[in-house]
Residue frames as a rotation matrix with the C-alpha (Angstrom) as fourth column:
MET 1
0.586 0.810 0.014 0.00
0.810 -0.586 -0.002 0.02
0.007 0.012 -1.000 0.00
ASN 2
-0.397 -0.735 0.550 1.35
0.744 -0.608 -0.276 3.40
0.537 0.300 0.788 -1.01
ASN 3
0.464 0.535 -0.706 0.91
0.861 -0.461 0.217 6.06
-0.209 -0.708 -0.674 1.71
LYS 4
-0.634 -0.770 -0.078 3.07
0.718 -0.623 0.309 8.63
-0.287 0.140 0.948 -0.06
LYS 5
0.189 0.656 -0.730 1.49
0.280 -0.749 -0.600 12.11
-0.941 -0.091 -0.326 -0.29
PRO 6
0.554 0.041 0.832 0.99
0.832 -0.006 -0.554 13.28
-0.018 0.999 -0.037 -3.88
ILE 7
-0.620 -0.784 -0.020 3.31
0.771 -0.613 0.173 15.97
-0.148 0.092 0.985 -5.20
VAL 8
0.605 0.748 -0.272 1.84
0.693 -0.664 -0.283 19.46
-0.392 -0.018 -0.920 -4.89
LYS 9
-0.296 -0.662 0.689 3.13
0.900 -0.435 -0.030 22.06
0.320 0.611 0.724 -7.33
GLY 10
0.810 0.582 0.073 3.24
0.539 -0.787 0.301 25.75
0.233 -0.204 -0.951 -6.60
LEU 11
0.108 -0.746 0.657 5.31
-0.026 -0.663 -0.748 28.66
0.994 0.064 -0.091 -5.39
GLU 12
-0.625 -0.490 0.608 7.01
-0.595 -0.205 -0.777 28.22
0.505 -0.847 -0.163 -2.01
VAL 13
0.438 0.823 -0.360 4.85
-0.412 0.540 0.734 25.19
0.799 -0.173 0.576 -1.14
ASP 14
-0.355 -0.523 0.775 5.36
-0.931 0.120 -0.345 23.98
0.087 -0.844 -0.529 2.43
ARG 15
-0.982 -0.141 -0.124 4.82
-0.130 0.987 -0.090 20.48
0.135 -0.072 -0.988 3.82
GLU 16
-0.489 0.872 0.013 1.12
0.447 0.264 -0.855 21.24
-0.749 -0.412 -0.519 4.46
THR 17
-0.196 0.311 0.930 0.49
0.980 0.079 0.180 22.62
-0.018 0.947 -0.320 0.93
ARG 18
0.642 0.296 -0.707 0.51
0.331 -0.939 -0.093 26.32
-0.692 -0.175 -0.701 1.84
CYS 19
0.165 -0.561 0.811 2.00
0.977 -0.020 -0.212 28.50
0.135 0.828 0.545 -0.85
ALA 20
-0.828 -0.559 -0.025 3.24
0.560 -0.827 -0.054 32.03
0.010 -0.059 0.998 -1.49
HIS 21
-0.595 0.666 0.450 -0.36
-0.121 -0.627 0.769 33.16
0.795 0.403 0.454 -2.15
TYR 22
0.531 0.808 0.254 -2.23
-0.514 0.069 0.855 31.43
0.674 -0.585 0.452 0.70
HIS 23
-0.262 -0.803 -0.535 -0.29
0.116 0.524 -0.843 30.62
0.958 -0.283 -0.044 3.84
THR 24
-0.046 0.304 0.951 -2.47
-0.929 -0.363 0.071 30.91
0.367 -0.881 0.299 6.97
GLU 25
-0.680 -0.223 0.698 -2.84
-0.603 0.711 -0.361 28.08
-0.416 -0.667 -0.618 9.46
VAL 26
0.053 0.837 0.545 -6.04
-0.129 0.547 -0.827 26.91
-0.990 -0.027 0.137 7.71
ASP 27
0.509 0.047 -0.860 -4.75
-0.843 -0.173 -0.509 27.06
-0.172 0.984 -0.048 4.14
ILE 28
-0.357 -0.644 0.677 -4.00
-0.564 0.726 0.393 23.34
-0.744 -0.242 -0.623 3.91
ILE 29
0.493 0.631 0.599 -5.86
0.152 0.615 -0.774 22.28
-0.856 0.473 0.207 0.78
ALA 30
-0.713 -0.556 -0.427 -4.34
-0.412 -0.162 0.897 21.45
-0.568 0.815 -0.114 -2.60
ILE 31
0.404 0.914 0.025 -6.54
-0.379 0.193 -0.905 20.84
-0.832 0.356 0.425 -5.59
LYS 32
-0.524 -0.448 0.725 -5.96
0.466 0.562 0.684 18.46
-0.713 0.695 -0.086 -8.52
PHE 33
-0.329 0.373 -0.868 -6.72
-0.647 -0.758 -0.080 20.45
-0.687 0.535 0.491 -11.61
TYR 34
0.513 0.675 0.531 -9.08
-0.032 0.633 -0.773 18.81
-0.858 0.380 0.346 -14.06
CYS 35
0.831 -0.132 -0.541 -7.09
-0.553 -0.314 -0.772 19.99
-0.068 0.940 -0.334 -17.08
CYS 36
0.093 -0.923 -0.373 -3.74
-0.740 0.187 -0.646 18.42
0.666 0.336 -0.666 -16.20
GLN 37
0.800 0.308 -0.515 -4.58
0.080 0.796 0.600 16.09
0.595 -0.521 0.612 -13.29
GLU 38
-0.345 -0.930 -0.124 -1.79
0.497 -0.069 -0.865 17.75
0.796 -0.360 0.487 -11.27
TYR 39
0.499 0.434 -0.750 -2.12
0.866 -0.233 0.442 18.95
0.017 -0.870 -0.492 -7.69
TYR 40
-0.320 -0.517 0.794 -1.51
0.353 -0.843 -0.407 22.68
0.879 0.150 0.453 -7.19
ALA 41
-0.771 -0.031 -0.636 -1.53
0.627 -0.214 -0.749 24.66
-0.113 -0.976 0.184 -3.96
CYS 42
-0.056 0.781 -0.623 -3.89
0.201 -0.602 -0.773 27.21
-0.978 -0.168 -0.123 -5.53
TYR 43
0.743 0.476 0.471 -5.29
0.579 -0.106 -0.808 28.67
-0.335 0.873 -0.354 -8.73
ASP 44
0.852 -0.440 -0.283 -2.65
-0.484 -0.869 -0.105 31.40
-0.200 0.226 -0.954 -8.82
CYS 45
-0.081 -0.896 0.436 0.16
-0.448 0.423 0.787 28.84
-0.890 -0.131 -0.437 -8.62
HIS 46
0.115 0.206 0.972 -1.36
0.670 0.707 -0.228 26.96
-0.734 0.677 -0.057 -11.58
GLU 47
0.950 0.307 0.049 -1.66
0.254 -0.675 -0.693 30.20
-0.180 0.671 -0.719 -13.55
GLU 48
0.613 -0.768 -0.183 1.98
-0.710 -0.638 0.297 31.11
-0.345 -0.052 -0.937 -12.91
LEU 49
-0.257 -0.825 0.504 3.51
-0.543 0.554 0.631 27.71
-0.800 -0.111 -0.590 -13.57
GLU 50
-0.075 0.290 0.954 1.43
0.565 0.801 -0.199 26.13
-0.822 0.524 -0.224 -16.36
ASP 51
-0.880 -0.262 -0.395 1.25
-0.173 -0.598 0.782 27.05
-0.442 0.757 0.481 -20.03
HIS 52
-0.674 0.737 0.053 -2.41
0.402 0.305 0.863 26.06
0.620 0.603 -0.502 -20.45
SER 53
-0.395 0.646 0.653 -5.70
-0.703 -0.670 0.238 27.42
0.592 -0.365 0.719 -19.20
PRO 54
-0.910 0.110 0.400 -7.30
-0.250 0.623 -0.741 25.75
-0.331 -0.775 -0.539 -16.22
GLU 55
-0.446 0.826 -0.345 -10.45
-0.211 0.277 0.937 23.67
0.870 0.491 0.051 -16.73
LYS 56
-0.318 0.441 0.839 -13.17
-0.948 -0.171 -0.269 23.37
0.025 -0.881 0.473 -14.10
TRP 57
-0.979 0.059 0.196 -14.28
0.016 0.977 -0.214 20.03
-0.204 -0.206 -0.957 -12.67
PRO 58
-0.455 0.880 -0.133 -17.69
-0.417 -0.078 0.906 19.12
0.787 0.468 0.402 -14.19
LYS 59
-0.087 0.531 0.843 -20.37
-0.996 -0.067 -0.060 18.44
0.025 -0.845 0.534 -11.61
ASP 60
0.843 0.466 -0.268 -20.73
-0.481 0.876 0.009 14.80
0.239 0.121 0.963 -12.74
LYS 61
0.220 -0.855 -0.470 -17.08
0.226 0.514 -0.828 14.22
0.949 0.076 0.306 -11.69
TRP 62
0.100 -0.170 0.980 -17.36
-0.738 -0.674 -0.041 15.66
0.668 -0.719 -0.193 -8.15
GLU 63
0.964 0.191 0.188 -17.19
-0.267 0.736 0.622 12.13
-0.019 -0.649 0.760 -6.67
GLN 64
0.545 -0.822 -0.163 -13.57
0.434 0.444 -0.784 11.90
0.717 0.357 0.599 -7.73
LYS 65
0.616 -0.449 -0.647 -10.78
0.642 -0.191 0.743 12.42
-0.457 -0.873 0.171 -5.22
ALA 66
0.274 -0.477 0.835 -9.24
0.705 -0.491 -0.512 15.72
0.654 0.729 0.202 -6.25
ILE 67
0.642 -0.056 0.764 -8.71
-0.460 -0.826 0.326 17.50
0.613 -0.561 -0.556 -2.92
LEU 68
0.031 -0.730 -0.683 -5.62
0.532 0.590 -0.607 16.89
0.846 -0.345 0.407 -0.77
CYS 69
0.985 0.162 0.053 -5.57
0.026 -0.454 0.891 17.69
0.168 -0.876 -0.452 2.94
GLY 70
0.281 -0.944 0.172 -2.12
-0.275 -0.251 -0.928 19.08
0.919 0.214 -0.330 3.56
SER 71
0.146 -0.179 0.973 -2.30
-0.986 -0.102 0.129 18.20
0.076 -0.979 -0.191 7.24
CYS 72
0.250 0.018 0.968 -2.86
-0.477 0.872 0.107 14.43
-0.842 -0.489 0.227 6.99
GLY 73
-0.719 -0.617 -0.321 -2.23
-0.551 0.223 0.804 13.74
-0.425 0.755 -0.500 3.29
LYS 74
-0.416 0.647 0.639 -5.62
0.502 0.749 -0.432 12.12
-0.758 0.141 -0.637 2.66
GLU 75
-0.983 0.183 0.016 -7.40
-0.069 -0.446 0.892 12.73
0.171 0.876 0.451 -0.62
LEU 76
-0.471 0.881 -0.055 -11.05
0.106 -0.006 -0.994 13.73
-0.876 -0.474 -0.091 -0.53
ALA 77
-0.260 0.529 0.808 -13.84
0.965 0.128 0.227 13.67
0.017 0.839 -0.544 -3.07
ILE 78
-0.828 -0.050 0.559 -14.76
0.193 -0.960 0.201 17.11
0.527 0.275 0.804 -4.32
HIS 79
0.109 0.967 0.229 -18.34
-0.069 -0.223 0.972 16.89
0.992 -0.122 0.042 -2.97
THR 80
0.425 -0.041 -0.904 -17.03
0.839 0.393 0.376 15.83
0.340 -0.919 0.201 0.43
TYR 81
-0.627 -0.744 -0.232 -14.68
0.779 -0.601 -0.177 18.78
-0.008 -0.292 0.956 0.62
MET 82
-0.651 0.371 0.662 -17.35
0.102 -0.821 0.561 21.25
0.752 0.433 0.497 -0.55
SER 83
0.430 0.900 0.069 -19.60
-0.062 -0.047 0.997 20.34
0.901 -0.433 0.035 2.37
ALA 84
0.438 -0.330 -0.836 -16.93
0.847 0.464 0.260 20.17
0.302 -0.822 0.482 5.09
SER 85
0.885 -0.189 0.425 -15.45
-0.287 -0.941 0.180 22.75
0.366 -0.281 -0.887 7.43
GLU 86
0.146 -0.861 0.487 -12.64
-0.876 0.116 0.468 20.44
-0.460 -0.495 -0.737 8.48
CYS 87
-0.480 -0.398 -0.782 -10.87
-0.727 0.679 0.101 17.33
0.491 0.617 -0.616 7.25
PRO 88
0.626 0.778 0.057 -13.03
-0.689 0.518 0.507 14.25
0.365 -0.357 0.860 7.99
HIS 89
0.508 -0.506 -0.698 -9.82
0.337 0.862 -0.380 12.26
0.793 -0.042 0.608 8.66
CYS 90
-0.413 -0.807 -0.422 -7.69
0.755 -0.043 -0.655 14.49
0.510 -0.589 0.627 10.88
THR 91
0.472 0.779 -0.412 -10.23
0.881 -0.428 0.201 17.23
-0.019 -0.458 -0.889 11.85
HIS 92
-0.655 -0.655 -0.378 -7.84
0.596 -0.755 0.275 20.05
-0.465 -0.045 0.884 10.88
PRO 93
0.320 0.839 -0.440 -10.05
0.317 -0.533 -0.784 23.05
-0.893 0.111 -0.437 10.00
PHE 94
-0.185 -0.250 0.950 -10.27
0.982 -0.070 0.173 24.26
0.024 0.966 0.259 6.43
ASN 95
-0.913 -0.094 -0.398 -10.26
0.101 -0.995 0.004 27.92
-0.396 -0.036 0.917 5.42
GLU 96
-0.097 0.978 0.184 -13.98
0.649 0.202 -0.733 28.65
-0.754 0.048 -0.655 5.15
ARG 97
0.235 0.149 -0.960 -13.24
-0.428 -0.871 -0.240 31.50
-0.873 0.468 -0.141 2.71
CYS 98
-0.811 -0.563 0.157 -12.03
-0.143 0.452 0.880 28.96
-0.567 0.692 -0.447 0.18
SER 99
-0.167 0.841 0.515 -15.65
0.751 0.447 -0.485 28.44
-0.638 0.306 -0.707 -0.81
ASN 100
0.456 0.277 -0.846 -15.48
-0.185 -0.900 -0.395 31.87
-0.871 0.337 -0.359 -2.43
HIS 101
-0.321 -0.719 -0.617 -13.08
-0.817 -0.120 0.565 30.30
-0.480 0.684 -0.549 -4.93
PHE 102
-0.156 0.325 0.933 -15.13
0.133 0.943 -0.306 27.23
-0.979 0.077 -0.191 -5.80
PRO 103
0.835 0.545 -0.081 -16.19
-0.004 -0.140 -0.990 28.78
-0.551 0.827 -0.115 -9.17
LEU 104
0.247 -0.817 -0.521 -12.51
-0.945 -0.323 0.058 28.89
-0.216 0.478 -0.852 -10.19
TYR 105
-0.728 -0.636 0.256 -12.11
-0.616 0.771 0.161 25.12
-0.299 -0.041 -0.953 -9.77
PHE 106
-0.712 0.559 0.424 -15.59
0.454 0.828 -0.329 23.59
-0.535 -0.042 -0.844 -10.09
ASP 107
-0.842 0.483 0.239 -18.30
0.048 -0.374 0.926 24.07
0.537 0.792 0.291 -12.69
MET 108
-0.862 0.495 -0.113 -21.03
0.063 -0.116 -0.991 25.52
-0.504 -0.861 0.069 -10.52
ASN 109
-0.290 0.768 -0.572 -23.50
-0.856 -0.475 -0.204 25.86
-0.428 0.430 0.795 -13.43
ASN 110
-0.700 -0.051 -0.712 -23.33
-0.492 0.758 0.429 22.32
0.517 0.651 -0.556 -14.78
LYS 111
0.031 0.820 0.572 -26.60
-0.996 0.076 -0.055 20.61
-0.089 -0.568 0.818 -13.85
């Protein structure tokens, strides 16, 4: 069994996936981008390091594990993350303001 935490790309990424853009105690989430299937610490890191435009996760794919808890290293399904205020595995709190950025990562209009 492989318990190795996925690689998280970004600028100045620490061991709990915080980056140069978001680095408070509760900024512990990395997101696998739909377009390249790579984990990034945030949208801005993807913008600065990739040469392609980001694609949003379609709603019919929200059961896929595409969220990484930087505290415990567990991957979460998108729909699980979107309804949680903390990691269901380690109970580390998530930044509740991240929900303001959901439209950057997830297709909120896809029915």
